[in-house]
Chimera marker file (.cmm) of the C-alpha trace (Angstrom):
<marker_set name="trace">
<marker id="1" x="117.669" y="-1.821" z="-13.240" r="1" g="1" b="0" radius="0.5"/>
<marker id="2" x="119.250" y="-5.247" z="-13.787" r="1" g="1" b="0" radius="0.5"/>
<marker id="3" x="118.676" y="-5.028" z="-17.542" r="1" g="1" b="0" radius="0.5"/>
<marker id="4" x="120.774" y="-1.908" z="-17.620" r="1" g="1" b="0" radius="0.5"/>
<marker id="5" x="123.821" y="-3.560" z="-16.023" r="1" g="1" b="0" radius="0.5"/>
<marker id="6" x="123.543" y="-7.181" z="-17.159" r="1" g="1" b="0" radius="0.5"/>
<marker id="7" x="123.476" y="-8.717" z="-20.606" r="1" g="1" b="0" radius="0.5"/>
<marker id="8" x="120.873" y="-11.362" z="-21.250" r="1" g="1" b="0" radius="0.5"/>
<marker id="9" x="122.517" y="-13.328" z="-24.032" r="1" g="1" b="0" radius="0.5"/>
<marker id="10" x="125.811" y="-15.183" z="-24.145" r="1" g="1" b="0" radius="0.5"/>
<marker id="11" x="128.241" y="-14.833" z="-27.011" r="1" g="1" b="0" radius="0.5"/>
<marker id="12" x="130.552" y="-17.823" z="-27.679" r="1" g="1" b="0" radius="0.5"/>
<marker id="13" x="133.242" y="-15.565" z="-29.129" r="1" g="1" b="0" radius="0.5"/>
<marker id="14" x="133.598" y="-13.951" z="-25.691" r="1" g="1" b="0" radius="0.5"/>
<marker id="15" x="134.671" y="-17.307" z="-24.265" r="1" g="1" b="0" radius="0.5"/>
<marker id="16" x="137.085" y="-17.989" z="-27.124" r="1" g="1" b="0" radius="0.5"/>
<marker id="17" x="138.638" y="-14.558" z="-26.578" r="1" g="1" b="0" radius="0.5"/>
<marker id="18" x="138.875" y="-15.304" z="-22.849" r="1" g="1" b="0" radius="0.5"/>
<marker id="19" x="140.581" y="-18.653" z="-23.451" r="1" g="1" b="0" radius="0.5"/>
<marker id="20" x="143.076" y="-17.097" z="-25.874" r="1" g="1" b="0" radius="0.5"/>
<marker id="21" x="143.808" y="-14.264" z="-23.458" r="1" g="1" b="0" radius="0.5"/>
<marker id="22" x="144.249" y="-16.834" z="-20.680" r="1" g="1" b="0" radius="0.5"/>
<marker id="23" x="146.779" y="-18.701" z="-22.817" r="1" g="1" b="0" radius="0.5"/>
<marker id="24" x="148.678" y="-15.470" z="-23.484" r="1" g="1" b="0" radius="0.5"/>
<marker id="25" x="148.604" y="-14.703" z="-19.781" r="1" g="1" b="0" radius="0.5"/>
<marker id="26" x="149.953" y="-18.177" z="-18.952" r="1" g="1" b="0" radius="0.5"/>
<marker id="27" x="152.865" y="-17.698" z="-21.306" r="1" g="1" b="0" radius="0.5"/>
<marker id="28" x="153.541" y="-14.249" z="-19.863" r="1" g="1" b="0" radius="0.5"/>
<marker id="29" x="153.591" y="-15.548" z="-16.275" r="1" g="1" b="0" radius="0.5"/>
<marker id="30" x="155.792" y="-18.526" z="-17.171" r="1" g="1" b="0" radius="0.5"/>
<marker id="31" x="158.173" y="-16.207" z="-19.036" r="1" g="1" b="0" radius="0.5"/>
<marker id="32" x="158.437" y="-13.644" z="-16.233" r="1" g="1" b="0" radius="0.5"/>
<marker id="33" x="158.981" y="-16.289" z="-13.569" r="1" g="1" b="0" radius="0.5"/>
<marker id="34" x="161.456" y="-18.154" z="-15.783" r="1" g="1" b="0" radius="0.5"/>
<marker id="35" x="163.566" y="-15.022" z="-16.238" r="1" g="1" b="0" radius="0.5"/>
<marker id="36" x="163.272" y="-14.167" z="-12.531" r="1" g="1" b="0" radius="0.5"/>
<marker id="37" x="164.349" y="-17.601" z="-11.316" r="1" g="1" b="0" radius="0.5"/>
<marker id="38" x="167.078" y="-17.811" z="-13.947" r="1" g="1" b="0" radius="0.5"/>
<marker id="39" x="168.611" y="-14.549" z="-12.749" r="1" g="1" b="0" radius="0.5"/>
<marker id="40" x="168.231" y="-15.330" z="-9.035" r="1" g="1" b="0" radius="0.5"/>
<marker id="41" x="168.899" y="-19.056" z="-8.847" r="1" g="1" b="0" radius="0.5"/>
<marker id="42" x="170.214" y="-20.091" z="-12.245" r="1" g="1" b="0" radius="0.5"/>
<marker id="43" x="167.180" y="-22.317" z="-12.903" r="1" g="1" b="0" radius="0.5"/>
<marker id="44" x="164.517" y="-21.063" z="-15.311" r="1" g="1" b="0" radius="0.5"/>
<marker id="45" x="162.319" y="-24.140" z="-14.767" r="1" g="1" b="0" radius="0.5"/>
<marker id="46" x="161.929" y="-23.749" z="-10.999" r="1" g="1" b="0" radius="0.5"/>
<marker id="47" x="158.469" y="-22.165" z="-11.227" r="1" g="1" b="0" radius="0.5"/>
<marker id="48" x="156.883" y="-24.977" z="-13.302" r="1" g="1" b="0" radius="0.5"/>
<marker id="49" x="158.490" y="-27.502" z="-10.932" r="1" g="1" b="0" radius="0.5"/>
<marker id="50" x="156.892" y="-25.707" z="-7.982" r="1" g="1" b="0" radius="0.5"/>
<marker id="51" x="153.526" y="-26.009" z="-9.713" r="1" g="1" b="0" radius="0.5"/>
<marker id="52" x="154.062" y="-29.695" z="-10.436" r="1" g="1" b="0" radius="0.5"/>
<marker id="53" x="154.636" y="-30.336" z="-6.736" r="1" g="1" b="0" radius="0.5"/>
<marker id="54" x="150.871" y="-30.051" z="-6.275" r="1" g="1" b="0" radius="0.5"/>
<marker id="55" x="150.492" y="-33.310" z="-8.217" r="1" g="1" b="0" radius="0.5"/>
<marker id="56" x="153.868" y="-35.032" z="-7.882" r="1" g="1" b="0" radius="0.5"/>
<marker id="57" x="154.787" y="-34.136" z="-4.300" r="1" g="1" b="0" radius="0.5"/>
<marker id="58" x="157.345" y="-31.781" z="-2.785" r="1" g="1" b="0" radius="0.5"/>
<marker id="59" x="160.288" y="-33.656" z="-4.299" r="1" g="1" b="0" radius="0.5"/>
<marker id="60" x="159.260" y="-32.425" z="-7.760" r="1" g="1" b="0" radius="0.5"/>
<marker id="61" x="160.272" y="-28.868" z="-6.852" r="1" g="1" b="0" radius="0.5"/>
<marker id="62" x="163.926" y="-29.809" z="-6.373" r="1" g="1" b="0" radius="0.5"/>
<marker id="63" x="166.378" y="-28.583" z="-8.973" r="1" g="1" b="0" radius="0.5"/>
<marker id="64" x="167.853" y="-31.877" z="-10.160" r="1" g="1" b="0" radius="0.5"/>
<marker id="65" x="164.615" y="-33.548" z="-11.214" r="1" g="1" b="0" radius="0.5"/>
<marker id="66" x="164.919" y="-32.941" z="-14.956" r="1" g="1" b="0" radius="0.5"/>
<marker id="67" x="162.294" y="-31.861" z="-17.443" r="1" g="1" b="0" radius="0.5"/>
<marker id="68" x="159.460" y="-34.187" z="-16.385" r="1" g="1" b="0" radius="0.5"/>
<marker id="69" x="158.207" y="-32.167" z="-13.407" r="1" g="1" b="0" radius="0.5"/>
<marker id="70" x="158.653" y="-28.912" z="-15.344" r="1" g="1" b="0" radius="0.5"/>
<marker id="71" x="156.521" y="-30.305" z="-18.195" r="1" g="1" b="0" radius="0.5"/>
<marker id="72" x="153.842" y="-31.347" z="-15.685" r="1" g="1" b="0" radius="0.5"/>
<marker id="73" x="153.917" y="-27.841" z="-14.183" r="1" g="1" b="0" radius="0.5"/>
<marker id="74" x="153.495" y="-26.194" z="-17.577" r="1" g="1" b="0" radius="0.5"/>
<marker id="75" x="150.768" y="-28.738" z="-18.352" r="1" g="1" b="0" radius="0.5"/>
<marker id="76" x="148.951" y="-27.646" z="-15.197" r="1" g="1" b="0" radius="0.5"/>
<marker id="77" x="149.429" y="-23.910" z="-15.585" r="1" g="1" b="0" radius="0.5"/>
<marker id="78" x="148.454" y="-23.392" z="-19.217" r="1" g="1" b="0" radius="0.5"/>
<marker id="79" x="145.025" y="-25.139" z="-19.114" r="1" g="1" b="0" radius="0.5"/>
<marker id="80" x="144.203" y="-23.572" z="-15.741" r="1" g="1" b="0" radius="0.5"/>
<marker id="81" x="144.909" y="-20.113" z="-17.159" r="1" g="1" b="0" radius="0.5"/>
<marker id="82" x="142.761" y="-20.909" z="-20.211" r="1" g="1" b="0" radius="0.5"/>
<marker id="83" x="139.884" y="-21.909" z="-17.907" r="1" g="1" b="0" radius="0.5"/>
<marker id="84" x="140.538" y="-18.783" z="-15.864" r="1" g="1" b="0" radius="0.5"/>
<marker id="85" x="140.260" y="-16.694" z="-19.040" r="1" g="1" b="0" radius="0.5"/>
<marker id="86" x="136.951" y="-18.341" z="-19.954" r="1" g="1" b="0" radius="0.5"/>
<marker id="87" x="135.688" y="-17.685" z="-16.411" r="1" g="1" b="0" radius="0.5"/>
<marker id="88" x="136.723" y="-14.043" z="-16.712" r="1" g="1" b="0" radius="0.5"/>
<marker id="89" x="134.852" y="-13.817" z="-20.018" r="1" g="1" b="0" radius="0.5"/>
<marker id="90" x="131.787" y="-15.365" z="-18.422" r="1" g="1" b="0" radius="0.5"/>
<marker id="91" x="131.835" y="-12.926" z="-15.535" r="1" g="1" b="0" radius="0.5"/>
<marker id="92" x="132.850" y="-9.721" z="-17.254" r="1" g="1" b="0" radius="0.5"/>
<marker id="93" x="131.269" y="-10.034" z="-20.684" r="1" g="1" b="0" radius="0.5"/>
<marker id="94" x="127.804" y="-10.093" z="-19.105" r="1" g="1" b="0" radius="0.5"/>
<marker id="95" x="128.383" y="-6.971" z="-17.031" r="1" g="1" b="0" radius="0.5"/>
<marker id="96" x="128.604" y="-3.541" z="-18.594" r="1" g="1" b="0" radius="0.5"/>
<marker id="97" x="131.639" y="-1.892" z="-17.015" r="1" g="1" b="0" radius="0.5"/>
<marker id="98" x="133.572" y="1.241" z="-17.723" r="1" g="1" b="0" radius="0.5"/>
<marker id="99" x="137.089" y="-0.167" z="-17.869" r="1" g="1" b="0" radius="0.5"/>
<marker id="100" x="137.558" y="-3.884" z="-18.462" r="1" g="1" b="0" radius="0.5"/>
<marker id="101" x="141.362" y="-3.634" z="-18.386" r="1" g="1" b="0" radius="0.5"/>
<marker id="102" x="141.177" y="-2.524" z="-14.748" r="1" g="1" b="0" radius="0.5"/>
<marker id="103" x="138.663" y="-5.300" z="-14.049" r="1" g="1" b="0" radius="0.5"/>
<marker id="104" x="141.183" y="-7.750" z="-15.534" r="1" g="1" b="0" radius="0.5"/>
<marker id="105" x="143.951" y="-6.306" z="-13.386" r="1" g="1" b="0" radius="0.5"/>
<marker id="106" x="141.812" y="-6.801" z="-10.269" r="1" g="1" b="0" radius="0.5"/>
<marker id="107" x="140.888" y="-10.314" z="-11.437" r="1" g="1" b="0" radius="0.5"/>
<marker id="108" x="144.558" y="-11.230" z="-11.928" r="1" g="1" b="0" radius="0.5"/>
<marker id="109" x="145.508" y="-9.924" z="-8.480" r="1" g="1" b="0" radius="0.5"/>
<marker id="110" x="142.546" y="-11.732" z="-6.918" r="1" g="1" b="0" radius="0.5"/>
<marker id="111" x="143.533" y="-14.961" z="-8.623" r="1" g="1" b="0" radius="0.5"/>
<marker id="112" x="147.128" y="-14.519" z="-7.426" r="1" g="1" b="0" radius="0.5"/>
<marker id="113" x="145.953" y="-13.992" z="-3.860" r="1" g="1" b="0" radius="0.5"/>
<marker id="114" x="143.622" y="-17.001" z="-3.994" r="1" g="1" b="0" radius="0.5"/>
<marker id="115" x="146.164" y="-19.424" z="-5.462" r="1" g="1" b="0" radius="0.5"/>
<marker id="116" x="149.387" y="-18.257" z="-3.829" r="1" g="1" b="0" radius="0.5"/>
<marker id="117" x="147.998" y="-16.762" z="-0.627" r="1" g="1" b="0" radius="0.5"/>
<marker id="118" x="145.362" y="-19.340" z="0.280" r="1" g="1" b="0" radius="0.5"/>
<marker id="119" x="145.470" y="-22.615" z="-1.692" r="1" g="1" b="0" radius="0.5"/>
<marker id="120" x="149.162" y="-23.250" z="-2.392" r="1" g="1" b="0" radius="0.5"/>
<marker id="121" x="150.516" y="-22.489" z="1.132" r="1" g="1" b="0" radius="0.5"/>
<marker id="122" x="147.978" y="-24.899" z="2.616" r="1" g="1" b="0" radius="0.5"/>
<marker id="123" x="148.729" y="-27.713" z="0.179" r="1" g="1" b="0" radius="0.5"/>
<marker id="124" x="152.519" y="-27.292" z="-0.159" r="1" g="1" b="0" radius="0.5"/>
<marker id="125" x="153.741" y="-24.786" z="2.471" r="1" g="1" b="0" radius="0.5"/>
<marker id="126" x="157.423" y="-25.601" z="2.014" r="1" g="1" b="0" radius="0.5"/>
<marker id="127" x="157.365" y="-25.110" z="-1.757" r="1" g="1" b="0" radius="0.5"/>
<marker id="128" x="155.382" y="-21.899" z="-2.253" r="1" g="1" b="0" radius="0.5"/>
<marker id="129" x="157.425" y="-18.862" z="-3.351" r="1" g="1" b="0" radius="0.5"/>
<marker id="130" x="158.010" y="-16.237" z="-0.689" r="1" g="1" b="0" radius="0.5"/>
<marker id="131" x="159.404" y="-12.724" z="-0.363" r="1" g="1" b="0" radius="0.5"/>
<marker id="132" x="160.315" y="-10.922" z="-3.564" r="1" g="1" b="0" radius="0.5"/>
<marker id="133" x="159.441" y="-13.960" z="-5.705" r="1" g="1" b="0" radius="0.5"/>
<marker id="134" x="155.879" y="-13.851" z="-4.428" r="1" g="1" b="0" radius="0.5"/>
<marker id="135" x="155.555" y="-10.145" z="-5.260" r="1" g="1" b="0" radius="0.5"/>
<marker id="136" x="157.034" y="-10.632" z="-8.738" r="1" g="1" b="0" radius="0.5"/>
<marker id="137" x="154.523" y="-13.437" z="-9.233" r="1" g="1" b="0" radius="0.5"/>
<marker id="138" x="151.770" y="-11.032" z="-8.129" r="1" g="1" b="0" radius="0.5"/>
<marker id="139" x="152.904" y="-8.439" z="-10.653" r="1" g="1" b="0" radius="0.5"/>
<marker id="140" x="152.969" y="-11.117" z="-13.367" r="1" g="1" b="0" radius="0.5"/>
<marker id="141" x="149.396" y="-12.106" z="-12.479" r="1" g="1" b="0" radius="0.5"/>
<marker id="142" x="148.353" y="-8.440" z="-12.575" r="1" g="1" b="0" radius="0.5"/>
<marker id="143" x="149.788" y="-8.108" z="-16.087" r="1" g="1" b="0" radius="0.5"/>
<marker id="144" x="148.088" y="-11.363" z="-17.071" r="1" g="1" b="0" radius="0.5"/>
<marker id="145" x="144.768" y="-9.989" z="-15.809" r="1" g="1" b="0" radius="0.5"/>
<marker id="146" x="145.367" y="-6.751" z="-17.689" r="1" g="1" b="0" radius="0.5"/>
<marker id="147" x="145.868" y="-8.844" z="-20.842" r="1" g="1" b="0" radius="0.5"/>
<marker id="148" x="142.580" y="-10.621" z="-20.094" r="1" g="1" b="0" radius="0.5"/>
<marker id="149" x="140.755" y="-7.330" z="-19.740" r="1" g="1" b="0" radius="0.5"/>
<marker id="150" x="142.325" y="-5.833" z="-22.849" r="1" g="1" b="0" radius="0.5"/>
<marker id="151" x="141.225" y="-8.555" z="-25.267" r="1" g="1" b="0" radius="0.5"/>
<marker id="152" x="138.182" y="-7.237" z="-27.130" r="1" g="1" b="0" radius="0.5"/>
<marker id="153" x="134.908" y="-8.886" z="-26.235" r="1" g="1" b="0" radius="0.5"/>
<marker id="154" x="131.515" y="-7.699" z="-27.305" r="1" g="1" b="0" radius="0.5"/>
<marker id="155" x="130.299" y="-4.522" z="-25.585" r="1" g="1" b="0" radius="0.5"/>
<marker id="156" x="126.528" y="-4.533" z="-25.473" r="1" g="1" b="0" radius="0.5"/>
<marker id="157" x="124.087" y="-3.818" z="-22.681" r="1" g="1" b="0" radius="0.5"/>
<marker id="158" x="121.020" y="-5.974" z="-22.282" r="1" g="1" b="0" radius="0.5"/>
<marker id="159" x="121.794" y="-7.883" z="-25.483" r="1" g="1" b="0" radius="0.5"/>
<marker id="160" x="121.090" y="-4.818" z="-27.622" r="1" g="1" b="0" radius="0.5"/>
<marker id="161" x="123.656" y="-3.777" z="-30.199" r="1" g="1" b="0" radius="0.5"/>
<marker id="162" x="124.335" y="-0.184" z="-31.039" r="1" g="1" b="0" radius="0.5"/>
<marker id="163" x="123.210" y="0.756" z="-34.515" r="1" g="1" b="0" radius="0.5"/>
<marker id="164" x="123.915" y="3.826" z="-36.570" r="1" g="1" b="0" radius="0.5"/>
<marker id="165" x="121.027" y="6.086" z="-37.198" r="1" g="1" b="0" radius="0.5"/>
<marker id="166" x="120.444" y="7.268" z="-40.691" r="1" g="1" b="0" radius="0.5"/>
<marker id="167" x="120.254" y="10.961" z="-41.421" r="1" g="1" b="0" radius="0.5"/>
<marker id="168" x="116.693" y="12.150" z="-41.806" r="1" g="1" b="0" radius="0.5"/>
<marker id="169" x="115.424" y="12.426" z="-45.393" r="1" g="1" b="0" radius="0.5"/>
<marker id="170" x="114.376" y="15.874" z="-46.492" r="1" g="1" b="0" radius="0.5"/>
<marker id="171" x="111.207" y="15.977" z="-48.494" r="1" g="1" b="0" radius="0.5"/>
<marker id="172" x="110.825" y="18.141" z="-51.536" r="1" g="1" b="0" radius="0.5"/>
<marker id="173" x="114.484" y="18.683" z="-52.356" r="1" g="1" b="0" radius="0.5"/>
<marker id="174" x="115.221" y="17.292" z="-55.637" r="1" g="1" b="0" radius="0.5"/>
<link id1="1" id2="2" r="1" g="1" b="0" radius="0.2"/>
<link id1="2" id2="3" r="1" g="1" b="0" radius="0.2"/>
<link id1="3" id2="4" r="1" g="1" b="0" radius="0.2"/>
<link id1="4" id2="5" r="1" g="1" b="0" radius="0.2"/>
<link id1="5" id2="6" r="1" g="1" b="0" radius="0.2"/>
<link id1="6" id2="7" r="1" g="1" b="0" radius="0.2"/>
<link id1="7" id2="8" r="1" g="1" b="0" radius="0.2"/>
<link id1="8" id2="9" r="1" g="1" b="0" radius="0.2"/>
<link id1="9" id2="10" r="1" g="1" b="0" radius="0.2"/>
<link id1="10" id2="11" r="1" g="1" b="0" radius="0.2"/>
<link id1="11" id2="12" r="1" g="1" b="0" radius="0.2"/>
<link id1="12" id2="13" r="1" g="1" b="0" radius="0.2"/>
<link id1="13" id2="14" r="1" g="1" b="0" radius="0.2"/>
<link id1="14" id2="15" r="1" g="1" b="0" radius="0.2"/>
<link id1="15" id2="16" r="1" g="1" b="0" radius="0.2"/>
<link id1="16" id2="17" r="1" g="1" b="0" radius="0.2"/>
<link id1="17" id2="18" r="1" g="1" b="0" radius="0.2"/>
<link id1="18" id2="19" r="1" g="1" b="0" radius="0.2"/>
<link id1="19" id2="20" r="1" g="1" b="0" radius="0.2"/>
<link id1="20" id2="21" r="1" g="1" b="0" radius="0.2"/>
<link id1="21" id2="22" r="1" g="1" b="0" radius="0.2"/>
<link id1="22" id2="23" r="1" g="1" b="0" radius="0.2"/>
<link id1="23" id2="24" r="1" g="1" b="0" radius="0.2"/>
<link id1="24" id2="25" r="1" g="1" b="0" radius="0.2"/>
<link id1="25" id2="26" r="1" g="1" b="0" radius="0.2"/>
<link id1="26" id2="27" r="1" g="1" b="0" radius="0.2"/>
<link id1="27" id2="28" r="1" g="1" b="0" radius="0.2"/>
<link id1="28" id2="29" r="1" g="1" b="0" radius="0.2"/>
<link id1="29" id2="30" r="1" g="1" b="0" radius="0.2"/>
<link id1="30" id2="31" r="1" g="1" b="0" radius="0.2"/>
<link id1="31" id2="32" r="1" g="1" b="0" radius="0.2"/>
<link id1="32" id2="33" r="1" g="1" b="0" radius="0.2"/>
<link id1="33" id2="34" r="1" g="1" b="0" radius="0.2"/>
<link id1="34" id2="35" r="1" g="1" b="0" radius="0.2"/>
<link id1="35" id2="36" r="1" g="1" b="0" radius="0.2"/>
<link id1="36" id2="37" r="1" g="1" b="0" radius="0.2"/>
<link id1="37" id2="38" r="1" g="1" b="0" radius="0.2"/>
<link id1="38" id2="39" r="1" g="1" b="0" radius="0.2"/>
<link id1="39" id2="40" r="1" g="1" b="0" radius="0.2"/>
<link id1="40" id2="41" r="1" g="1" b="0" radius="0.2"/>
<link id1="41" id2="42" r="1" g="1" b="0" radius="0.2"/>
<link id1="42" id2="43" r="1" g="1" b="0" radius="0.2"/>
<link id1="43" id2="44" r="1" g="1" b="0" radius="0.2"/>
<link id1="44" id2="45" r="1" g="1" b="0" radius="0.2"/>
<link id1="45" id2="46" r="1" g="1" b="0" radius="0.2"/>
<link id1="46" id2="47" r="1" g="1" b="0" radius="0.2"/>
<link id1="47" id2="48" r="1" g="1" b="0" radius="0.2"/>
<link id1="48" id2="49" r="1" g="1" b="0" radius="0.2"/>
<link id1="49" id2="50" r="1" g="1" b="0" radius="0.2"/>
<link id1="50" id2="51" r="1" g="1" b="0" radius="0.2"/>
<link id1="51" id2="52" r="1" g="1" b="0" radius="0.2"/>
<link id1="52" id2="53" r="1" g="1" b="0" radius="0.2"/>
<link id1="53" id2="54" r="1" g="1" b="0" radius="0.2"/>
<link id1="54" id2="55" r="1" g="1" b="0" radius="0.2"/>
<link id1="55" id2="56" r="1" g="1" b="0" radius="0.2"/>
<link id1="56" id2="57" r="1" g="1" b="0" radius="0.2"/>
<link id1="57" id2="58" r="1" g="1" b="0" radius="0.2"/>
<link id1="58" id2="59" r="1" g="1" b="0" radius="0.2"/>
<link id1="59" id2="60" r="1" g="1" b="0" radius="0.2"/>
<link id1="60" id2="61" r="1" g="1" b="0" radius="0.2"/>
<link id1="61" id2="62" r="1" g="1" b="0" radius="0.2"/>
<link id1="62" id2="63" r="1" g="1" b="0" radius="0.2"/>
<link id1="63" id2="64" r="1" g="1" b="0" radius="0.2"/>
<link id1="64" id2="65" r="1" g="1" b="0" radius="0.2"/>
<link id1="65" id2="66" r="1" g="1" b="0" radius="0.2"/>
<link id1="66" id2="67" r="1" g="1" b="0" radius="0.2"/>
<link id1="67" id2="68" r="1" g="1" b="0" radius="0.2"/>
<link id1="68" id2="69" r="1" g="1" b="0" radius="0.2"/>
<link id1="69" id2="70" r="1" g="1" b="0" radius="0.2"/>
<link id1="70" id2="71" r="1" g="1" b="0" radius="0.2"/>
<link id1="71" id2="72" r="1" g="1" b="0" radius="0.2"/>
<link id1="72" id2="73" r="1" g="1" b="0" radius="0.2"/>
<link id1="73" id2="74" r="1" g="1" b="0" radius="0.2"/>
<link id1="74" id2="75" r="1" g="1" b="0" radius="0.2"/>
<link id1="75" id2="76" r="1" g="1" b="0" radius="0.2"/>
<link id1="76" id2="77" r="1" g="1" b="0" radius="0.2"/>
<link id1="77" id2="78" r="1" g="1" b="0" radius="0.2"/>
<link id1="78" id2="79" r="1" g="1" b="0" radius="0.2"/>
<link id1="79" id2="80" r="1" g="1" b="0" radius="0.2"/>
<link id1="80" id2="81" r="1" g="1" b="0" radius="0.2"/>
<link id1="81" id2="82" r="1" g="1" b="0" radius="0.2"/>
<link id1="82" id2="83" r="1" g="1" b="0" radius="0.2"/>
<link id1="83" id2="84" r="1" g="1" b="0" radius="0.2"/>
<link id1="84" id2="85" r="1" g="1" b="0" radius="0.2"/>
<link id1="85" id2="86" r="1" g="1" b="0" radius="0.2"/>
<link id1="86" id2="87" r="1" g="1" b="0" radius="0.2"/>
<link id1="87" id2="88" r="1" g="1" b="0" radius="0.2"/>
<link id1="88" id2="89" r="1" g="1" b="0" radius="0.2"/>
<link id1="89" id2="90" r="1" g="1" b="0" radius="0.2"/>
<link id1="90" id2="91" r="1" g="1" b="0" radius="0.2"/>
<link id1="91" id2="92" r="1" g="1" b="0" radius="0.2"/>
<link id1="92" id2="93" r="1" g="1" b="0" radius="0.2"/>
<link id1="93" id2="94" r="1" g="1" b="0" radius="0.2"/>
<link id1="94" id2="95" r="1" g="1" b="0" radius="0.2"/>
<link id1="95" id2="96" r="1" g="1" b="0" radius="0.2"/>
<link id1="96" id2="97" r="1" g="1" b="0" radius="0.2"/>
<link id1="97" id2="98" r="1" g="1" b="0" radius="0.2"/>
<link id1="98" id2="99" r="1" g="1" b="0" radius="0.2"/>
<link id1="99" id2="100" r="1" g="1" b="0" radius="0.2"/>
<link id1="100" id2="101" r="1" g="1" b="0" radius="0.2"/>
<link id1="101" id2="102" r="1" g="1" b="0" radius="0.2"/>
<link id1="102" id2="103" r="1" g="1" b="0" radius="0.2"/>
<link id1="103" id2="104" r="1" g="1" b="0" radius="0.2"/>
<link id1="104" id2="105" r="1" g="1" b="0" radius="0.2"/>
<link id1="105" id2="106" r="1" g="1" b="0" radius="0.2"/>
<link id1="106" id2="107" r="1" g="1" b="0" radius="0.2"/>
<link id1="107" id2="108" r="1" g="1" b="0" radius="0.2"/>
<link id1="108" id2="109" r="1" g="1" b="0" radius="0.2"/>
<link id1="109" id2="110" r="1" g="1" b="0" radius="0.2"/>
<link id1="110" id2="111" r="1" g="1" b="0" radius="0.2"/>
<link id1="111" id2="112" r="1" g="1" b="0" radius="0.2"/>
<link id1="112" id2="113" r="1" g="1" b="0" radius="0.2"/>
<link id1="113" id2="114" r="1" g="1" b="0" radius="0.2"/>
<link id1="114" id2="115" r="1" g="1" b="0" radius="0.2"/>
<link id1="115" id2="116" r="1" g="1" b="0" radius="0.2"/>
<link id1="116" id2="117" r="1" g="1" b="0" radius="0.2"/>
<link id1="117" id2="118" r="1" g="1" b="0" radius="0.2"/>
<link id1="118" id2="119" r="1" g="1" b="0" radius="0.2"/>
<link id1="119" id2="120" r="1" g="1" b="0" radius="0.2"/>
<link id1="120" id2="121" r="1" g="1" b="0" radius="0.2"/>
<link id1="121" id2="122" r="1" g="1" b="0" radius="0.2"/>
<link id1="122" id2="123" r="1" g="1" b="0" radius="0.2"/>
<link id1="123" id2="124" r="1" g="1" b="0" radius="0.2"/>
<link id1="124" id2="125" r="1" g="1" b="0" radius="0.2"/>
<link id1="125" id2="126" r="1" g="1" b="0" radius="0.2"/>
<link id1="126" id2="127" r="1" g="1" b="0" radius="0.2"/>
<link id1="127" id2="128" r="1" g="1" b="0" radius="0.2"/>
<link id1="128" id2="129" r="1" g="1" b="0" radius="0.2"/>
<link id1="129" id2="130" r="1" g="1" b="0" radius="0.2"/>
<link id1="130" id2="131" r="1" g="1" b="0" radius="0.2"/>
<link id1="131" id2="132" r="1" g="1" b="0" radius="0.2"/>
<link id1="132" id2="133" r="1" g="1" b="0" radius="0.2"/>
<link id1="133" id2="134" r="1" g="1" b="0" radius="0.2"/>
<link id1="134" id2="135" r="1" g="1" b="0" radius="0.2"/>
<link id1="135" id2="136" r="1" g="1" b="0" radius="0.2"/>
<link id1="136" id2="137" r="1" g="1" b="0" radius="0.2"/>
<link id1="137" id2="138" r="1" g="1" b="0" radius="0.2"/>
<link id1="138" id2="139" r="1" g="1" b="0" radius="0.2"/>
<link id1="139" id2="140" r="1" g="1" b="0" radius="0.2"/>
<link id1="140" id2="141" r="1" g="1" b="0" radius="0.2"/>
<link id1="141" id2="142" r="1" g="1" b="0" radius="0.2"/>
<link id1="142" id2="143" r="1" g="1" b="0" radius="0.2"/>
<link id1="143" id2="144" r="1" g="1" b="0" radius="0.2"/>
<link id1="144" id2="145" r="1" g="1" b="0" radius="0.2"/>
<link id1="145" id2="146" r="1" g="1" b="0" radius="0.2"/>
<link id1="146" id2="147" r="1" g="1" b="0" radius="0.2"/>
<link id1="147" id2="148" r="1" g="1" b="0" radius="0.2"/>
<link id1="148" id2="149" r="1" g="1" b="0" radius="0.2"/>
<link id1="149" id2="150" r="1" g="1" b="0" radius="0.2"/>
<link id1="150" id2="151" r="1" g="1" b="0" radius="0.2"/>
<link id1="151" id2="152" r="1" g="1" b="0" radius="0.2"/>
<link id1="152" id2="153" r="1" g="1" b="0" radius="0.2"/>
<link id1="153" id2="154" r="1" g="1" b="0" radius="0.2"/>
<link id1="154" id2="155" r="1" g="1" b="0" radius="0.2"/>
<link id1="155" id2="156" r="1" g="1" b="0" radius="0.2"/>
<link id1="156" id2="157" r="1" g="1" b="0" radius="0.2"/>
<link id1="157" id2="158" r="1" g="1" b="0" radius="0.2"/>
<link id1="158" id2="159" r="1" g="1" b="0" radius="0.2"/>
<link id1="159" id2="160" r="1" g="1" b="0" radius="0.2"/>
<link id1="160" id2="161" r="1" g="1" b="0" radius="0.2"/>
<link id1="161" id2="162" r="1" g="1" b="0" radius="0.2"/>
<link id1="162" id2="163" r="1" g="1" b="0" radius="0.2"/>
<link id1="163" id2="164" r="1" g="1" b="0" radius="0.2"/>
<link id1="164" id2="165" r="1" g="1" b="0" radius="0.2"/>
<link id1="165" id2="166" r="1" g="1" b="0" radius="0.2"/>
<link id1="166" id2="167" r="1" g="1" b="0" radius="0.2"/>
<link id1="167" id2="168" r="1" g="1" b="0" radius="0.2"/>
<link id1="168" id2="169" r="1" g="1" b="0" radius="0.2"/>
<link id1="169" id2="170" r="1" g="1" b="0" radius="0.2"/>
<link id1="170" id2="171" r="1" g="1" b="0" radius="0.2"/>
<link id1="171" id2="172" r="1" g="1" b="0" radius="0.2"/>
<link id1="172" id2="173" r="1" g="1" b="0" radius="0.2"/>
<link id1="173" id2="174" r="1" g="1" b="0" radius="0.2"/>
</marker_set>
């Protein structure tokens, strides 16, 4: 039964596709949060500064800190999303599923819950987004996961590729 649901061989192009989709997802999340914070608070770089507070301390999330903390936040977010995309490729490309886009959506929401519902509030409780910002961030992660699931990876079960069958040859017809 396991051979029917799991693939036995890894394909490096799956991981490359996952990393690229993770990078696209990172840019999408940064863009959505930049527009959201720009409209609400007049500061498009607030989200990367919040991320940088994990490394630089809570003072990095303040508005008047310049581009340095924002660059650190982008530098944290983009590689983490690329790794997240490779992890998604590792998990999903080996399992034969019906709808990978929905799997990506669930993965994005799960990642959002893990990072912003569990890890970030425990490390920097005063800096984590709350209220509507948190829900917009969740929607951005859902879209990012949908992007992850929509990037084409190889679809084979048990390491066997589908092949076309040739039409049978008729004997005696000239």
